[in-house]
matplotlib code that plots the C-alpha trace (Angstrom):
import matplotlib.pyplot as plt

x = [-8.6, -8.0, -8.5, -10.7, -13.3, -12.1, -11.2, -12.5, -10.9, -11.3, -9.1, -5.6, -3.8, -3.9, -5.6, -5.2, -6.4, -5.6, -8.2, -6.5, -4.3, -0.5, -1.3, -4.1, -3.5, -2.4, -4.4, -3.4, -4.0, -3.0, -3.8, -0.7, 0.5, 2.4, 3.0, 2.8, 6.6, 7.3, 10.0, 12.7, 12.5, 8.9, 6.9, 5.8, 1.7, 0.1, -2.0, -4.2, -1.3, 1.5, -1.1, -2.4, 1.4, 1.5, -1.6, 0.0, 2.8, 1.3, 2.2, -0.2, 1.6, 0.8, -3.4, -4.0, -2.1, -4.1, -7.3, -7.0, -5.8, -8.7, -11.2, -10.1, -10.8, -7.3, -7.9, -4.8, -5.0, -9.0, -7.7, -4.8, -7.5, -10.0, -7.3, -6.3, -9.3, -10.1, -6.4, -7.4, -3.7, -4.2, -7.8, -10.7, -11.6, -14.4, -15.1, -18.3, -16.6, -13.6, -15.8, -17.4, -13.7, -13.1, -16.3, -15.5, -11.7, -12.7, -15.3, -13.0, -10.8, -8.4, -7.3, -6.0, -9.3, -10.9, -8.8, -9.7, -13.5, -13.4, -11.8, -14.2, -17.4, -16.1, -15.0, -18.3, -16.3, -18.8, -21.5, -23.0, -20.8, -21.7, -19.7, -21.2, -19.7, -16.3, -15.8, -16.9, -14.6, -11.4, -12.2, -12.1, -8.9, -7.6, -8.3, -6.2, -3.3, -4.1, -2.4, -3.3, -6.5, -6.7, -5.5, -8.5, -11.0, -9.4, -9.7, -13.2, -13.8, -12.2, -13.8, -16.9, -17.2, -20.8, -20.4, -20.8, -17.6, -16.2, -12.6, -11.6, -12.5, -9.9, -7.3, -7.4, -7.2, -4.3, -2.3, -2.8, -1.7, 1.1, 2.3, 2.6, 4.5, 2.1, 3.7, 0.4, -1.1, 1.9, 1.6, -2.1, -1.5, 1.7, -1.4, -3.4, -0.8, 0.0, -3.6, -4.6, -7.3, -8.4, -5.1, -2.8, -1.1, 2.6, 4.6, 7.2, 5.5, 4.0, 7.8, 8.6, 5.5, 6.6, 10.2, 9.0, 6.7, 9.5, 12.4, 10.0, 10.0, 6.7, 7.2, 4.5, 6.1, 9.2, 7.9, 6.2, 9.2, 11.0, 8.7, 8.2, 12.2, 12.3, 9.5, 11.1, 9.0, 10.2, 13.9, 14.6, 16.7, 17.9, 20.0, 17.6, 14.9, 17.1, 17.9, 14.5, 13.7, 16.4, 15.6, 12.0, 13.5, 15.8, 12.7, 11.4, 8.9, 8.5, 7.4, 10.4, 12.6, 10.8, 11.1, 15.0, 15.2, 12.9, 15.6, 18.5, 17.8, 16.4, 19.1, 17.4, 17.9, 21.9, 22.3, 22.2, 23.2, 21.6, 23.4, 21.2, 18.4, 18.9, 19.3, 16.1, 13.6, 15.0, 14.4, 10.7, 10.3, 11.0, 8.0, 5.8, 5.6, 4.5, 6.4, 9.4, 8.7, 7.9, 11.2, 13.6, 11.5, 12.1, 15.8, 15.9, 14.2, 16.2, 19.3, 20.1, 22.6, 22.4, 22.4, 19.4, 17.4, 13.8, 12.5, 13.9, 12.0, 8.8, 9.2, 8.8, 6.6, 3.9, 3.3, 3.3, 0.9, -1.2, -1.3, -2.4, 0.7, -0.1, 3.5, 4.1, 0.8, 1.8, 5.1, 3.8, 1.4, 3.9, 6.0, 2.8, 1.9, 5.7, 5.9, 9.2, 10.2, 7.6, 5.3, 3.0, -0.1, -2.5, -5.1, -2.8, -2.0, -5.2, -5.9, -2.5, -3.0, -6.8, -6.2, -2.5, -5.4, -8.0, -5.1, -4.2, -1.2, -1.7, 0.7, -1.3, -4.4, -3.1, -2.1, -5.2, -7.4, -5.5, -5.7, -9.6, -9.8, -8.2, -11.4, -14.2, -16.6, -17.4, -19.1, -18.5, -14.6, -15.0, -16.7, -14.2, -11.3, -12.2, -12.7, -9.3, -7.5, -9.5, -8.4, -4.5, -4.5, -5.5, -1.7, 0.2, -1.4, 0.3, -0.8, -0.9, -3.6, -5.6, -5.4, -6.3, -9.2, -10.7, -10.7, -12.7, -15.1, -16.1, -17.0, -19.1, -22.9, -24.7, -25.3, -22.5, -20.7, -22.9, -22.0, -18.3, -18.4, -20.5, -17.8, -14.9, -16.6, -17.2, -13.7, -12.3, -14.9, -13.8, -9.8, -9.7, -6.5, -7.0, -4.4, -2.4, -1.9, 1.4, 1.4]
y = [2.1, 2.4, -1.0, -4.0, -5.0, -6.6, -10.3, -12.8, -13.8, -17.3, -16.7, -16.8, -19.2, -17.5, -14.9, -11.5, -8.8, -5.3, -4.8, -2.7, -3.6, -2.6, -2.6, -0.3, 1.8, -1.2, -3.9, -7.1, -6.3, -8.5, -8.2, -7.1, -10.1, -8.3, -5.2, -2.4, -0.3, 1.6, 4.2, 3.2, 7.0, 7.7, 7.3, 3.8, 3.8, 0.5, -0.6, -3.5, -4.9, -5.1, -6.6, -9.0, -10.2, -10.3, -12.3, -14.8, -15.1, -16.4, -19.4, -21.3, -19.8, -16.0, -16.7, -16.9, -13.5, -12.1, -13.3, -11.9, -8.3, -8.2, -9.3, -6.3, -4.0, -3.2, -1.9, -3.3, -6.7, -6.9, -6.0, -8.5, -11.5, -10.3, -10.9, -14.2, -15.2, -14.0, -15.3, -19.0, -19.2, -20.9, -20.5, -21.6, -18.9, -17.0, -13.7, -13.0, -13.2, -11.0, -8.6, -8.2, -7.8, -5.2, -2.9, -2.6, -1.6, 0.5, 2.3, 3.2, 5.0, 2.8, 3.7, -0.4, -1.5, 1.2, 0.4, -3.5, -2.3, -0.9, -3.5, -6.0, -3.7, -3.5, -7.2, -8.6, -10.4, -11.7, -9.6, -8.5, -6.1, -2.2, 0.2, 3.1, 1.9, 1.0, 4.5, 5.8, 3.7, 4.3, 8.0, 7.8, 6.1, 8.2, 11.1, 10.1, 9.4, 5.9, 6.1, 3.1, 3.7, 6.7, 4.8, 2.2, 5.3, 6.7, 3.4, 3.3, 7.0, 6.1, 3.1, 3.9, 0.5, 0.7, 4.5, 7.2, 7.7, 10.8, 11.8, 14.8, 12.7, 10.1, 12.4, 14.2, 10.9, 10.0, 12.6, 12.6, 9.0, 9.6, 12.5, 10.7, 7.9, 5.2, 3.5, 2.6, 5.8, 7.1, 4.9, 6.1, 9.6, 9.2, 7.7, 10.6, 13.1, 11.1, 11.3, 14.6, 13.5, 15.8, 17.0, 19.1, 16.4, 16.6, 13.4, 14.9, 14.7, 10.9, 10.2, 11.5, 9.7, 6.6, 6.6, 7.4, 4.1, 2.1, 3.3, 1.6, -1.9, -1.5, -3.9, -2.8, 1.0, -0.8, -2.7, 0.8, 3.3, 0.6, 0.3, 4.1, 4.6, 2.4, 3.6, 5.7, 8.9, 9.0, 8.9, 4.9, 5.0, 1.1, 1.0, 3.1, 0.4, -2.5, -1.5, -1.2, -4.4, -5.8, -4.5, -6.3, -9.6, -9.8, -9.8, -12.5, -10.9, -13.3, -10.5, -8.5, -11.4, -11.8, -8.2, -8.7, -11.4, -9.6, -7.0, -8.9, -10.6, -7.1, -6.0, -3.1, -2.1, -2.6, -5.0, -8.4, -10.9, -14.6, -15.7, -12.6, -13.4, -17.4, -16.7, -14.5, -16.8, -19.9, -17.7, -16.8, -20.4, -22.0, -20.2, -22.1, -18.4, -18.7, -16.1, -17.4, -20.5, -19.3, -17.1, -20.3, -23.0, -20.1, -19.8, -23.8, -23.4, -21.0, -21.9, -18.7, -18.9, -22.7, -25.5, -25.6, -28.7, -29.0, -31.4, -29.3, -26.1, -28.3, -28.9, -25.5, -24.2, -27.0, -25.7, -22.1, -22.9, -24.7, -22.0, -19.3, -17.9, -16.8, -16.9, -20.1, -21.6, -20.1, -21.6, -24.9, -24.9, -24.0, -26.8, -29.5, -28.1, -28.7, -31.8, -30.3, -32.3, -34.9, -36.0, -33.8, -33.1, -30.8, -31.3, -29.9, -27.0, -26.2, -26.6, -23.8, -21.4, -20.9, -19.2, -17.3, -16.3, -15.2, -12.9, -11.0, -12.8, -12.0, -14.9, -17.5, -16.0, -16.3, -20.4, -21.2, -19.5, -22.0, -24.9, -24.0, -23.5, -26.8, -28.3, -27.4, -30.4, -27.7, -24.7, -23.3, -24.1, -21.8, -19.0, -18.8, -19.6, -16.2, -14.5, -15.3, -14.5, -11.3, -10.1, -11.3, -9.0, -6.3, -6.7, -8.6, -6.4, -9.0, -10.0, -14.0, -13.3, -11.1, -13.5, -16.9, -14.2, -13.7, -16.8, -18.3, -15.3, -16.5, -19.8, -18.4, -18.1, -14.3, -15.9, -17.1, -14.1, -12.0, -14.2, -13.6, -10.1, -10.0, -12.1, -10.1, -6.8, -8.5, -9.8, -6.3, -4.3, -6.8, -6.3, -2.8, -1.8, -0.3, 2.2, 1.6, 3.8, 5.1, 5.1]
z = [36.5, 40.5, 42.2, 41.6, 44.7, 47.4, 47.0, 49.4, 52.3, 51.3, 48.4, 49.5, 51.5, 54.8, 56.5, 54.9, 56.9, 54.2, 51.9, 49.9, 46.6, 46.4, 42.4, 43.1, 39.8, 37.5, 35.5, 37.4, 41.1, 43.4, 47.4, 49.7, 51.9, 54.1, 56.5, 55.0, 55.2, 58.0, 57.9, 61.0, 61.9, 62.2, 65.2, 65.7, 65.8, 66.8, 63.5, 62.7, 60.4, 62.9, 65.5, 62.9, 62.7, 66.4, 66.7, 63.8, 66.2, 69.3, 71.2, 73.5, 76.3, 75.2, 75.5, 79.1, 79.9, 76.0, 77.0, 80.4, 79.7, 76.5, 79.3, 81.5, 78.6, 77.0, 73.7, 71.9, 73.6, 72.6, 68.8, 69.3, 70.7, 67.8, 65.2, 66.6, 66.1, 62.6, 61.5, 62.9, 64.4, 67.6, 68.0, 66.0, 63.1, 64.3, 62.6, 65.0, 68.1, 66.5, 65.4, 69.0, 70.5, 67.9, 68.4, 72.1, 71.5, 68.3, 70.2, 73.2, 70.0, 69.6, 65.7, 65.1, 66.2, 63.8, 60.9, 61.7, 61.6, 58.3, 56.8, 58.3, 57.4, 53.7, 53.7, 55.1, 57.8, 60.7, 59.4, 55.5, 53.8, 55.1, 52.5, 54.7, 57.9, 56.5, 55.2, 58.6, 60.7, 58.1, 58.5, 62.2, 62.0, 59.3, 61.2, 64.0, 61.3, 60.2, 56.6, 55.8, 56.7, 54.8, 51.8, 52.1, 52.2, 49.1, 47.3, 48.3, 46.9, 43.5, 42.8, 44.3, 46.2, 47.6, 47.8, 45.3, 43.6, 44.7, 42.8, 44.4, 48.0, 46.8, 45.8, 48.8, 51.1, 48.5, 49.1, 52.9, 52.8, 50.4, 52.4, 55.2, 53.4, 52.7, 49.5, 48.0, 48.4, 46.6, 43.8, 43.2, 43.9, 40.9, 38.5, 39.4, 38.5, 35.4, 33.9, 35.1, 37.4, 40.2, 39.9, 37.4, 34.9, 36.1, 35.0, 36.8, 39.9, 38.8, 38.7, 41.9, 43.9, 41.9, 43.1, 46.5, 46.5, 44.7, 46.9, 50.1, 48.6, 47.0, 43.8, 41.7, 41.6, 41.1, 38.1, 36.8, 37.4, 35.0, 32.5, 32.7, 31.8, 29.2, 26.9, 24.1, 24.8, 28.5, 27.1, 26.9, 29.9, 29.5, 32.4, 35.0, 33.6, 34.3, 37.8, 39.1, 37.5, 39.1, 42.5, 42.2, 40.7, 43.7, 46.1, 43.7, 41.8, 38.5, 36.3, 36.7, 36.1, 33.0, 32.0, 32.5, 30.4, 27.5, 27.8, 27.5, 24.4, 22.3, 20.3, 19.8, 23.4, 23.0, 26.1, 24.4, 26.9, 26.7, 29.8, 31.9, 29.7, 30.6, 34.6, 34.9, 32.3, 34.8, 38.0, 36.8, 35.0, 38.3, 40.1, 37.4, 35.9, 31.9, 30.9, 32.2, 30.8, 27.7, 27.5, 28.4, 25.9, 23.2, 23.9, 23.5, 20.2, 18.9, 20.4, 21.7, 25.0, 24.9, 22.0, 20.3, 21.6, 20.4, 22.9, 25.9, 24.2, 24.3, 27.9, 29.2, 26.2, 27.1, 30.5, 29.6, 26.8, 29.0, 31.6, 28.4, 27.6, 24.0, 22.1, 23.9, 22.2, 18.6, 18.8, 19.7, 17.3, 14.4, 16.1, 15.6, 12.4, 11.0, 13.1, 15.3, 17.8, 17.1, 14.5, 12.5, 14.5, 13.1, 15.7, 18.5, 16.0, 15.8, 19.6, 20.2, 16.9, 18.2, 21.7, 19.9, 17.2, 19.6, 21.5, 18.5, 16.8, 13.4, 12.3, 14.2, 12.8, 9.4, 10.3, 11.8, 8.6, 6.3, 8.2, 8.7, 5.1, 4.2, 5.8, 3.1, 4.7, 7.1, 6.5, 10.3, 9.0, 6.0, 8.0, 10.9, 8.6, 6.5, 9.8, 11.1, 7.4, 7.0, 10.9, 10.1, 6.8, 9.2, 10.4, 8.0, 5.1, 2.4, -0.8, 0.2, 2.6, 0.9, -2.1, 0.7, 2.2, -1.3, -2.7, 0.8, 0.3, -3.2, -1.6, 1.2, 1.2, 1.6, 5.1, 6.2, 4.6, 7.1, 10.0, 9.5, 8.9, 12.4, 14.2, 12.6, 14.0, 17.1, 17.6, 16.6, 18.9, 22.2, 21.5, 21.2, 23.5, 26.7, 27.6, 30.5, 33.5, 33.3, 29.4]

ax = plt.figure().add_subplot(projection="3d")
ax.plot(x, y, z, "-o")
ax.set_aspect("equal")
plt.show()
């Protein structure tokens, strides 16, 4: 998988010009909110992202001279003024006016305006989306050396975003941009090498390009590199994984902070250190990141690195569970069923076991099945109970689970059994695991 479609500009708190995603090869992409990294030794070429930063920093005193130079036909100032209209910093946001200014500057061959025209056409700013026109503008800018336009062009070809998908062209433009130092392109090129798509399968090259991207501060590349080193089939280099996770964590990335916490509580990895785990989990939890909240809550629940405190555990597990963390949901369900930190609450146990079971936690499926089976007055509960017990047995493979499932099967009518078997098959199909790009 490469990138998802470009998110609407209104989906982020401030205007974000860049359409490509730094996690283009990954499962959970997010828009890049800052300008791309530029090596200090290269010749600076004005590009749309640098001018967007300038537009955001304009003062009232800057507007008059800027408008005068734009009116005189200077393409740099036309582009900057256009992006000021787009960003809505000092001027009322007006993408139609921005588009007109960009068109004039781009028609003079100004690269930053060509880049921006590609983004406007792809995203539909000031006009209906026009993907073929976006390709044309990106190609013009890329041919003049814009590595960001080349990356956007590659992503459009890779995903078939409004145009015919063309993996060969995607690989060509990714390589062009990667060799010019564009980190998102380097990340994507690494994925292509790893998967052997339009390029020979070569994990040495994959790690080379991942490292290039990570060295430029691209957090998703740091995360992929850390996960790569952590995997046993790639040598299980825990220290290298920690180094890359720490670099990302120190930049404030909550996923990296949680990954470090997970490493420091895993005895099998040989780096057991609850104080370090608590430090990183708390950093992520302070950002309201569910994984950090879960990690912190679990440590209080089990008394690992801190005195056991069930009330404090619940304080952290509840927000994690309510944000969809399946293991927080499972622990809260167990606590509610057993009355830990409060009275026995079967309704809450059912509430939290259900999403944890649907995620695929076998013990949650087993406990949910037993709770539902206890209510013989509801035929629907019996069908669901049988479904969850059968699914739990896929993993647990224990006599008690099999016996409970068989007891329920004997109570079901042929129609109920058919319904349950259909739901079981549907769940199994929906939950087939999709391999991730760097596995």
